[in-house]
N, C-alpha and C positions, 0 to 999 in steps of 0.2 A: 504494500500500500504506500509506504513512504517513498519507495523508489519511483513509483508511478507519479507521485506528487512532484518529486524533483525533476522528473522528465518534462512535466508541464511548465516548470519554471527553470529553464536552463541558465547557467551562469552568464553574467553580463560583465564584459571586460571593462577596464578603465577607459580604454580607447573608445568603446561604444558609448560610455557615459559622456566622455568629452565631446563626441560628435553630436550627441543629443543636446547637450548644453549649448554647443556652438550654433546649432540650428535655432534654438530659442533666443540666442543673442544676435540673430540675423547675420551670422558669419564672423562676428568679432572674436578675438582671442579669449579663450577660457581663462587665461591668467588675469584678465580684467577683474575677476571675482576674488582674487587672492588679496588679502590685506595684511599690512604690517602692524604688529602690536607695539605698544610702548615698551614691551620687554625685549624687543629685538628679534622676534621670529615671525615667520609667515603663518597665516591661517588659511587653509584651503576651503573651497566651497563644499567639499565632501571628503570623507575618509573611508578607506577600505582596509580589509584585513592585511594586505601586503605592506601597508604603511606602518603596522605595529608588530608584525611577526617577529622582528628582531629584538623587541624589548626584553631585557633580562627578567623583568618582573611580571611579564604577561601572564604566566601560568602560576604565579605565586598565590598562596591561599591566605585568607584572613587570619590574623593572629600569629602569622609566621614572619620572621625576619625577611626583608627589611620593612615590613609593616605598611607597605603601600596600600593594602586593602583594609587597614585598620588594626587595632590591637586586640580585638575580640574575635573569637573563632566563629561564633554562631549568631551573634546579635550586634546591634549598633547602639548600645546604651550610652546615654550622656546625662550629666547632671544639669538640672535647671537651677541656675544661680541667680540670685537677686541682690542688687546693690543696696546697702544701707549707708548713707552718708552721715558720718558722725559729727553733726554740727547742731542738731536739735537738742532739746532737753531730754533727759533720760526716759521719762514716761512715754514721750512721743515716739522715740526710737524703739522702745520695747513694744509699743502697740503696732508699729510698722512691721517689726520682725514677726510678731504673732500672726498678723494678717497675712503676711507673705507665706509663711509656712503652712498655715491652715488652708490657704488657697492654692497650693501646688508647688511652691518653691522647695527644692530639695537641698539647697545649700545657700549660705549667705556670704556675701563679700562686704567686709567693712572697709570703707574708704576713710582713712584717718589722716589728720594733719600731724599729730604727735601721738605717742603711745600713752594715753590716759589709762593707767592700769586698773584703778578701781572701777571706772566707768565701763571699761571693756569686759572686766570679769562679770559685772552685772548684766551686760548685754549678752555675753556668752551663756549665762544662766538661762536667759530667755530662749536662746537658740537651742540649748541642750546639745553640746558637741559630742555627747555620747551617741547621738542618733543622726546628727547632721554634720556634714563637712563644713569647714569655715575657711574663708580666704581673708587675709589681712593685707591691705594695699595702702601704702603711705604716699602722700602727695610730695614728700621730699624724703631723702634717704633716712632710714631709721637711725635714731640716736642710741646712746648707751643704754637708755631705759628699755630698749627692745629685748635685751637679754633678761632683764628682770621680769619683763612681761611674759616671756616664754616660760620661765620657772614658775611664775604665779599660775599660769594656765595649767601647767603640768601638775601643780599641787592641788588645784581645785577640781580639775577634770582628768584624773590619771588614766582613765580608760577611754579617752576621747577618740573619735574617728579622725580622719585626715585633717590636718591644719596646714594650710598653704600660706607662706609668708614671703612677700616680695620686698627685700631690703631697698631695692631701687637705686643702687649705687651708680651703675653705668647708664641706665635709662634716664635718670635725672641729669647726669652730666651731659648727655646728648641733647636733651630737650630744654635744659635751663643754663647749661654752660659752666656748671660748678659741681664740685663735690660738696657734701654736707660740711665736712671739716677739711681734710686733706686726703689725697689718694691713699697714703699710707694708713692713716687712721681709719678711714672708711673700710678699707680692705681687711685691716686687722680686726675690726669689729665684726665683719662678716665671717672671718675665720673662727673667731671665738664663738659666734652664734652656731656655726656648723658643728664645732667640737662638742658644745653642750647638748645639742639635739641628737647628735650621733650617740652620745653616752646615755641618753634617755631610753634608747631602744623603743621608741614610740613612733606614732604615725605623723611625723613632721616632714614637710618639704619646705626648706627655708632658703632655697636658692632660686627664687622666682626670677624669670627673665622676661621683661615686658618689651615686646617688639611692636606695640601698637603705634608708637610715634612715627614709624616709617610711613605708614599709610596716612595718618592724620596730617602729616606734613606734605603729602602729595607724591610720595615715592611710588615706584613701580612694585610689582610683586617680587621682582628679582631683588630689589633693595631690601624688601621685607625679609625674604628668605636668607639672603647672604648676610645681611646686617645682623639678624637675630642669631644666626650660627656664629658669626664673628664675636658677638657679645658673649655667647656661651663659652667659646674657646678662650676668650680673654679671662673669664672667671676661672676656668680650669687651670690656666697658666699661673694666675696670681695666687690662687689657693694652693697650688702645688708648691710654690715658693714658700708658702707658710707651713708646709709640711703635711698638707692634707692630700691624700692620693685621689686622682680623678675617679678611681673605682669607688670611693666613698662619696665624692661630690655628685657624680652623675645621677644616682638615685634620688638625690635631694633637689634636682632641678625640675622645674615645670615652666611651661612657656605660656605667655599671654599674647595672642595675636588678634588684630582687628580684622573684621571681615567686611568687604565691600559688596556692591551690587552686581559686579561682573560675574554672573552666576556660575557658569561652567569653569571659568578661570579660578574662581575662589575654591570650588570643589577640588580642582587639580592642585591648587596651592597647598591645601592641607595635606593631601596625599604625598605631594613632593616633599614637604617639610619632614614628614616621618622618615622617608627614605634618606634624606640628607643627614638628619640627626643620627639615624642608625649607623650610617657610614662613619660619622665623626666618633660616635661612642665606640664603635668597633676598633677604630684606629687607636683609641686609648686603652684597648685591652678589655673592654667590657664584654660581658656575655650577651647573647641575643636577648635574654629576658631583661637585662639592664638597659638595653638600647631602645626600649619603647619610649617614644616621646609622649609626655602628658601635655595635652594642648587645651588650654582654656581660651575660648574665642569670645570676642565682644563685638557686637555690631558697631561699625565705625560712625564717627561724627562728621567725617570729612565731606560727605555728600548730603548731610542733613540741612534743612532750611528753616528759616524763621517764617517765611511766607508760605501759605498753603501747607501748613505743618502736618495735616493728616496724610499727605503723600509720604511723610516719613514712616508711617505705619507700613506702607507697601514696600518701601525700601528695606526696612528692618525685617520684614517677613521674607523677602528674597534672600537677604543675608543669612537669616537663621536657617533657611532651607539649605543653602549652600554649605554652611558650617556643618550641619548635621549629616548631609549626604557625603561630605568629605571625611566624616568620622572623628569629630572632636570629642574630647572626653568631658568637657563642661562648656556651658554656653550661657552668656549673659546677653539678653536682648534689652537694650536701653530704651526707656520710654521715648515716645515721639517728640516730647517737648524738652528733652534734657539739655539741649544746647542753648535755650533761651530763658528757662525758668526752672524753679524747683518742681520736679514731677509731683503730681498729686495722685490720689488714690485711683482715679480713672485711668490716667496714662500708665501707671504702674501695672494695673490689672490687665490692660490691653497687651502690654509687653509680655507679661507672664503667660497670658492665654495663648499667645503665638506658639510658645513651646509646648504647652499642654495639648493644643490641637495637633501639632506635628507628632507628638508622642502617643497620645491616647486615641485620637481619631484617625489620623493618617497612617499610623503604625510605622513611622520612620525608624523606630528602634528595633524592629523585628527582623530586619534583613541586614546581614553584614555586607559592607561595601556595595551599596545599591547602585553606585555609578560604575562599577566594574563591568567590563565588556563593551562599553561605549568606546568605539575607536577614537572618537573626537577627544573624550576626556583622557583616555590612555595616552594619546599622542601629546596633548597639552601638558600632561604630567611629566612626560619625558622632556619636552622642551624646557619647562621650568626647572627641572633638575639640572639639565645641562647648563643653562644660562646662569642659574644661581650658584652652581658649583664653580663655574668659571669666575664669577664675580667674587665669591668667597676666597678663592685662591689669590686673586688680585689683592684683596684686602690684607690677607695674611702676608703676602710678599711685601706690602707696604709697611708691615710691622704690627698688624693686628688692629683691633677696634680702637684702642686709645690713640694709636698713632694716626689712623685715618681721620679721627676727630681733630687731633692737634694740627695736622697738615691741612685740614679743611676740605679733604677729598670728598667725604660723605656729604657735607653741607653743600658743596658746589654741585655735586651730582643731583641731589634731590631738589635744590633750588632751581636748577635749570629745567628739570622735568616738570616741576610744579608751575613754573612760569608758562611753559607751553600749555599746560592744562588750563591755566587762567585765561590765556589768549583764546583757547578753544571755547571756553565759557563766554567770553566777551563777544566772540563772533558767532555764537550759537552753533558751533560745530559739535558741542557737547551740550545736551539739553538738561536743564533742571526745571521740571514742570512746576509752574507757579512762581518761578523766580526769573529766569531769562526767557521763558516761553509760556504762553497760556496763563498770564497772571489773572488773579481775581481782582477785578478793577475796583471793587468796593471794599477791599480788605484794609483794615487798619490794625496796627500791631502794638502801639504804645501801652495799651491797657494790659497786655499779657506778658510784657517783658519784665524779667527781674534783672536789673542792670548789673548786679554783682555776679550773675551767672553769664550773661551775654557778653559783657566786656571782659575779655581775658586779660589777666595781669601780664605785663611785659616781663621777660626774663631780667634778672638783676643786672645793673650796669657793670658791676665788677664780676668778671668771669674769666676763666682760664682758656676756654675754647668758645668759638662761635656756636650758638645753639642751632639745632635743626628746628626751624620755626614751624609751628603748627597753625594752619588756617583752613577754615572750611571753604569749599569751592564757591559757595553762594555769597561770601562776605562782601565782595565788591558791589554786587547788585543790591544787596541789603542796605549797605551804607548809602548808596545813591537814593534808594526809595525812602529810607528813614529820614534823609535830609529833606526830601519833599514833604514828608509828614510833619517835620519840625518847623518848616518854613511857613511864614504867613502868605507867601506867594506860591500858589499851585497853578502851573501853566494849564490853560484850557486848550485842548487840541481838537479842532473841528475837522472832521473827515468830510471831504467834498467829492463824492463819487459822481462821475458824469461820463457819458458816452457808452461804449459797448458794455453789455451787462456782465459777462463772465470776468473779464480782466478787472473791471472796476470793483466788483465784489471781492475778488481774491486779494486785490491790493488794499482794499479797505480793511479787510480782516488782518492782513499783514501789518498795516500801520497801527491798528488797534492794539495788537499784541506788542508791537515795537515800543510805543510810547507808554503803554500800560505797565511795562517793566519798571519804569521810573516813578510810578504812582501819579502820573499826570491825570487830570480830569479829561476823559474822552467823551466827546459829543459825537455819537455815531449817527449815521444817516444811511438810508437805503439807496438814495440816488436823487439827482436833480435833473430837470429837463433842460436847464440852461445854467451858464456860469453866473449870470446876474442873480438868479434865484438863490444859488448857493452862497454867493458873496453877501447878499442882503441878510441871510439868516446867520452867517458866520459873524458879521459885524454886530448884529443885534444880540448875539449870544456873548459878545465880549471876548471872542477867541483871540488867543495870543499866537497860536500856530494854526495854519490852514494847510491840510494835507490833500493835495490833488491826487485822486485815484482814477486812473483811466488806462487806455491801451497805449502801447508804444507809438502806434501810428498817429493817434490823436493828440499826443503830448506836444507835437510840433506846433499845433494850432492853439490848444487849450492853455498850455503853460504860459506863453508870453501874454496872452489876453488876460489871464487871471492875475499875473504879476502886475500888469498895468492897472487893473481894477482895484486891487488891494492897495496899491501905491503906498506901501510902508505901514499901513494900519495894522497889519498882522504879518508874521513871518510865513513865507510860502515854502512848503516842502513838497517835492515831487516823489511819489512812491514808485520806485522802479529804477532801472538803469537803462534808459532808452537809447537807441542809436543816435538820436539827435541831442544827446546830453551836452556835447561841446558847444553846439549852436545855442542851446538854452543858457549855458554859462555866459556866452558872449552877450546875451540879452539881459544879463544881470541876475539870473536865477542861480543861487549858490548851493541850495540845500537839497540833497537827494538821500533817500534811504532805500536799501535793497538787501538781498540775501548776502551781498558781499560786504556790507557795512560792518564795522566794529560797533556793535550795538552799545556797549558800555561807554566808549569814548564819545560816540555821537550824542548819546543822551546827556552826558556831562556838559556838552556844549550848549544845550538848551536850558 
């Protein structure tokens, strides 16, 4: 029966596929569909078995070195982690913890400024670390009191489950430009912390490595992978100098990575990272079981927006799915409003429910390596492994993580790629719905902004290295629109569609989106029978800007006539890039908007 079925569907060669695609493209080259990624490799329009047959991990199994298919053999379990920011009063924080755990959170991550021991012990009592894992994350490198904190936790909760602690030494240096004290003192403190927890013979992981700042600063996936590996190796070298063997350090390491919305690439990134870390751990003499990377993923803030913030829910859901399908061990989905105010019960519940739906309803935890077998994902995984390993070796050749920071290599690389991304946002080659495209024209934001959250503190002036600056993609457009909201002057943009129906409507919609991104008041119209009618209504409305929306052919007539009728009473803007543009400029018409415009810079001029 099966043989008969295969006879009805004979194999199709790649050449036949290419010919079919070529016909659909009207004879154009199939390579037109190949695109170059920011990471430096090509993505093809389709993938076939012969493109992945050579992969060394193709037939590896879940739970087996090098763990490309996950660290579990039969399932894809992960922890639902919820953040608790330690800045409220104790009863409020305890209530948040109780609510989170009762409604589905399986672990809690405390975000701390300093180690307030008595407060944290009380909070841990609410969590009950005998039943729930706990993550401790400090906004600056942990001080001497962190060692006392560890001993107090051990004394009060001797049979606790896993406690993950990120001292933040190197990640803070990269993102803020400074150690807490000095390089020597910070590393000595970390070594003492490791020695104490190793002696406790308990479930501690105190060598947390936070690689989230690579993505939050606009770096590529290759920067994330190679940079995080380089940080880990730097720790291994430094702690080895303090007399602690890598064989003891590696089991204490866990990784925190940010996850973006590039769905398939993020799946491949998590898979690639496990392979890369397994290779590094093996090189230090670790056994296969010790070489399992423990990855805690967090939905990133780099692509989140102030305007149209509910779109952030969709972005975070995509990111959560990618993280889970990639096989992370723990996941934090941040609330949709975390980048501009203190999350409330509603936004926290929605974020938590994303994971509950993926686990309890979609069953993402029931299948090991659900992305396995996709030629596309397998090939991207290989591409990322190759590019990241190449970059990692370059960093090591330059002297390791500390040296590439001191030399400014990492900062320059990420700054360059981030600037390209900002240009793509400004020109709308990269779309942020609700921010640089399809804005909500009636949206106002001042009432929902908590300025202590929205306005990030600048790194300290006194620093030993230039920091890797973190900035969301939407910031430039948000600052522009906020300036409009703050100003007593809000430009009125009058759309004047005239002439042929199809082009005038298309350009009217384009102009509406264009000027709406700056928060200008848009006076939309379906069309006018004549220029005189449109001009009369525009002037009666008190328009500051009049946008002529018509066809390329009609602009040669309409634009000079409208320019004369307005006679400086309002600014004339032509929507489009017509062939007669140079002639119109000679007639005194200076303002044009089109798909080729730098939207951000153009709007700043108005």
